[in-house]
C-alpha positions as CSV (number, residue, x, y, z in Angstrom):
1,M,0.0,0.0,-0.1
2,R,1.2,3.5,-0.7
3,I,0.3,6.4,1.4
4,A,0.8,10.1,0.9
5,V,0.6,12.7,3.6
6,V,0.3,16.7,2.7
7,T,2.0,18.2,6.0
8,L,4.0,21.1,6.9
9,F,5.8,19.0,9.3
10,P,6.9,16.1,7.3
11,Q,9.8,14.9,9.7
12,L,7.4,14.6,12.3
13,I,5.6,11.9,10.1
14,R,9.0,10.3,9.1
15,D,10.2,10.3,12.6
16,A,7.1,8.4,14.0
17,L,7.3,5.6,11.5
18,K,10.8,4.7,12.9
19,E,9.9,3.0,15.9
20,G,7.8,-0.2,16.8
21,V,6.2,-3.1,14.6
22,V,4.7,-0.5,12.1
23,G,7.9,1.2,11.9
24,R,9.6,-2.2,10.9
25,A,7.2,-2.8,8.6
26,H,7.4,0.5,6.8
27,E,11.3,-0.4,6.6
28,R,10.5,-3.7,5.3
29,G,8.3,-2.2,2.5
30,V,5.1,-3.7,3.7
31,F,3.8,-0.1,3.1
32,A,5.2,3.2,1.9
33,V,4.6,6.6,3.1
34,A,5.8,9.7,1.3
35,C,5.6,13.2,2.6
36,F,4.6,16.4,0.8
37,D,5.2,19.8,2.1
38,P,3.1,22.7,1.0
39,R,5.7,25.0,1.7
40,E,7.6,23.8,-1.5
41,H,4.7,24.8,-3.6
42,T,5.0,28.6,-2.3
43,V,6.0,31.3,-4.8
44,D,6.7,34.1,-2.3
45,V,10.0,34.8,-0.7
46,H,8.6,34.1,2.6
47,R,7.0,30.7,1.5
48,S,3.8,31.7,3.1
49,V,1.2,29.0,3.6
50,D,-1.3,30.8,5.8
51,D,-3.0,34.5,5.6
52,R,-5.7,36.2,7.7
53,P,-9.1,34.8,7.4
54,Y,-11.8,36.8,5.7
55,G,-14.5,38.0,8.1
56,G,-11.9,38.7,10.8
57,G,-11.1,36.5,13.9
58,P,-8.1,35.3,15.6
59,G,-5.8,32.7,14.1
60,M,-4.8,32.0,10.3
61,V,-6.2,30.1,7.7
62,M,-4.1,27.8,5.3
63,K,-4.1,29.1,1.7
64,I,-5.6,27.1,-1.2
65,E,-2.8,27.2,-3.6
66,P,0.2,25.6,-2.0
67,L,-2.1,22.8,-0.6
68,R,-3.8,22.2,-3.8
69,D,-0.6,21.9,-5.6
70,A,0.8,19.8,-3.0
71,V,-2.2,17.6,-3.2
72,R,-2.1,17.2,-7.0
73,C,1.8,16.3,-6.7
74,A,1.0,13.6,-4.2
75,S,-2.0,12.1,-6.1
76,A,0.3,11.8,-9.0
77,A,2.5,9.7,-6.9
78,L,-0.4,7.2,-5.9
79,P,-2.5,4.5,-7.4
80,P,-5.4,6.3,-9.6
81,G,-8.5,6.6,-7.4
82,S,-6.8,6.8,-4.2
83,R,-8.9,8.5,-1.6
84,R,-7.9,12.1,-0.7
85,V,-8.8,12.9,2.9
86,Y,-8.5,15.9,4.9
87,M,-8.2,15.2,8.7
88,G,-10.6,17.3,10.4
89,A,-12.9,17.5,13.6
90,A,-15.9,17.9,11.0
91,G,-15.2,14.6,9.5
92,R,-16.6,11.2,9.8
93,K,-15.1,9.1,12.7
94,F,-12.6,6.8,11.9
95,D,-13.2,3.5,13.0
96,Q,-11.8,-0.2,12.9
97,A,-14.3,-0.5,10.1
98,L,-13.1,2.1,7.9
99,A,-9.4,0.8,8.8
100,R,-10.3,-2.7,7.6
101,E,-12.0,-1.1,4.4
102,I,-9.0,1.0,3.7
103,S,-6.3,-1.8,4.2
104,S,-7.7,-3.5,1.0
105,Q,-7.0,-0.4,-1.3
106,P,-3.6,0.3,-3.1
107,G,-3.5,4.1,-2.3
108,L,-4.5,6.6,0.2
109,L,-3.8,10.4,0.6
110,L,-4.0,12.3,4.1
111,V,-3.8,16.0,4.2
112,A,-3.0,17.3,7.8
113,G,-4.4,20.9,8.5
114,R,-2.9,23.4,10.6
115,Y,-3.6,26.8,12.2
116,E,-7.4,27.9,12.2
117,G,-8.0,25.5,9.2
118,V,-7.8,25.5,5.3
119,D,-9.9,27.7,2.6
120,E,-13.1,25.9,2.3
121,R,-12.5,25.9,-1.4
122,F,-9.8,23.5,-0.9
123,I,-12.0,20.9,0.6
124,D,-14.7,21.5,-2.1
125,S,-12.4,21.0,-5.1
126,E,-9.6,18.6,-3.8
127,I,-10.8,16.4,-1.0
128,D,-13.1,13.4,-1.2
129,E,-14.0,13.2,2.4
130,Q,-12.9,14.3,5.9
131,W,-12.3,12.1,8.7
132,S,-11.8,12.6,12.6
133,I,-10.3,10.5,15.2
134,G,-12.3,12.1,18.1
135,D,-14.3,14.9,19.4
136,Y,-11.4,16.9,20.8
137,V,-9.3,19.7,19.1
138,L,-5.4,19.2,18.2
139,S,-2.8,21.5,16.9
140,G,-2.9,19.7,13.6
141,G,-3.7,16.8,11.3
142,E,-0.2,14.9,11.8
143,L,-1.4,13.2,14.9
144,P,-4.5,12.0,13.5
145,A,-2.6,10.9,10.1
146,L,-0.4,8.7,12.2
147,V,-3.3,7.1,13.9
148,V,-4.9,6.2,10.6
149,I,-1.5,5.1,9.2
150,D,-0.8,3.0,12.2
151,A,-4.5,1.4,12.5
152,I,-4.2,0.6,9.0
153,A,-0.7,-0.9,8.7
154,R,-1.2,-3.3,11.4
155,L,-3.9,-4.9,9.2
156,L,-1.5,-5.2,6.3
157,P,-0.1,-8.8,5.6
158,G,3.5,-8.8,6.9
159,T,3.3,-6.2,9.5
160,L,2.4,-8.4,12.7
161,G,3.6,-11.5,13.3
162,S,0.6,-13.4,12.6
163,M,-2.7,-12.0,11.3
164,E,-4.5,-13.4,14.0
165,S,-3.1,-11.0,16.4
166,A,-4.9,-8.3,14.1
167,L,-8.1,-10.1,14.1
168,Q,-8.2,-10.7,17.7
169,E,-7.6,-7.1,18.7
170,S,-10.2,-4.6,20.6
171,Y,-13.1,-3.8,17.9
172,S,-12.0,-6.5,15.3
173,D,-15.3,-8.0,16.1
174,D,-17.0,-4.6,17.2
175,L,-16.2,-5.7,20.9
176,L,-13.5,-4.7,23.4
177,D,-10.8,-6.8,24.0
178,W,-10.8,-9.6,26.8
179,P,-8.4,-9.6,29.5
180,H,-4.7,-10.6,29.3
181,Y,-2.3,-12.3,31.7
182,T,1.2,-13.3,31.6
183,R,3.8,-14.7,34.0
184,P,4.1,-14.9,37.3
185,P,1.1,-16.9,38.0
186,V,0.3,-14.8,41.0
187,V,0.8,-11.1,42.0
188,D,0.3,-9.8,45.4
189,G,-2.1,-12.6,46.0
190,R,-4.5,-12.1,42.6
191,G,-4.3,-15.2,40.3
192,V,-4.6,-15.9,36.6
193,P,-8.1,-17.2,35.9
194,G,-7.9,-21.0,36.1
195,V,-9.3,-21.6,32.5
196,L,-6.5,-19.9,30.8
197,A,-4.2,-22.3,32.3
198,S,-6.7,-25.7,31.8
199,G,-5.3,-26.3,28.3
200,D,-9.2,-26.6,27.3
201,H,-9.0,-24.3,24.2
202,R,-12.8,-24.6,23.6
203,A,-13.5,-23.2,27.0
204,I,-10.5,-20.5,26.9
205,Q,-12.4,-19.3,23.6
206,R,-15.6,-19.4,25.4
207,W,-14.6,-17.3,28.4
208,R,-12.4,-14.8,26.1
209,L,-15.7,-14.3,24.2
210,Q,-17.7,-13.8,27.4
211,Q,-15.1,-11.4,28.8
212,A,-15.1,-9.4,25.7
213,L,-19.0,-9.2,25.6
214,G,-19.2,-8.3,29.4
215,R,-16.3,-5.4,29.0
216,T,-18.5,-3.9,26.4
217,W,-21.6,-4.2,27.9
218,M,-20.2,-2.4,31.0
219,R,-17.9,0.2,29.3
220,R,-19.4,0.8,25.7
221,P,-22.9,-0.7,25.5
222,E,-23.5,1.2,22.6
223,L,-21.4,-0.9,20.5
224,L,-23.4,-4.1,21.6
225,E,-26.5,-2.2,20.6
226,R,-25.3,-1.6,17.2
227,R,-23.4,-4.9,16.6
228,G,-26.3,-7.1,17.7
229,M,-25.7,-10.8,19.5
230,S,-26.2,-14.2,18.5
231,D,-28.5,-16.4,20.9
232,E,-25.2,-17.9,22.4
233,E,-23.6,-14.4,22.9
234,R,-26.5,-13.4,25.0
235,E,-26.5,-16.5,27.0
236,L,-22.8,-15.7,27.9
237,L,-23.6,-12.2,28.6
238,E,-26.2,-13.3,31.0
239,E,-24.0,-15.2,33.0
240,F,-21.1,-12.5,32.9
241,K,-23.9,-10.3,34.8
242,I,-24.8,-12.9,37.2
243,D,-21.2,-13.7,38.1
244,S,-20.4,-10.0,38.2
245,A,-23.4,-9.4,40.8
246,R,-22.0,-12.1,43.1
247,Q,-18.6,-10.5,43.4
């Protein structure tokens, strides 16, 4: 997969892609990321990429011309039909389902805004859609772009040691993850659930599903409402509720 990021801070993107499992996948060529700086498409001596907003008010707005030229340059380096996405608070919420959808496509273009935002004419003429990673304000779109890259890269074959890891993570089935344990078997008097050491893989699978359902019910019930449950899952969740009430 090929990803292009239009950003005023390309080194921030490059540095973040040097670390961890995603960084190693990037180094091995599982996916490629190229940065395009709007400042390289300015024509004035100050390399200006922003200006005061029409109508007054605080802050500055990113100018359309440098952004437009950077996006067109980036688009030319990507496979035809690659989505052009602006990372902004007004966009569609980025989630695991969208990450899975995009991971099957050959290319993606992400635009990281700065200052008070970008000229709306740029959104209208050059952007296919907007994505948001949450209902809060950040200094720019670089961190959201990195979140998107990380989430997508983990789903690409060759990034993780086993694709099973990606399939079993939180939100892979629209559920929160189940509890995890490792050695030692007892810490401060607290042991590991016996089923996990039983060697009974079917029982372990059942316990993990029940815990995932229970955690989602307690912490993110709206996910269950949206997802729905099978009869078996409803039975597991009822058992979880009963056990929780006894504790």
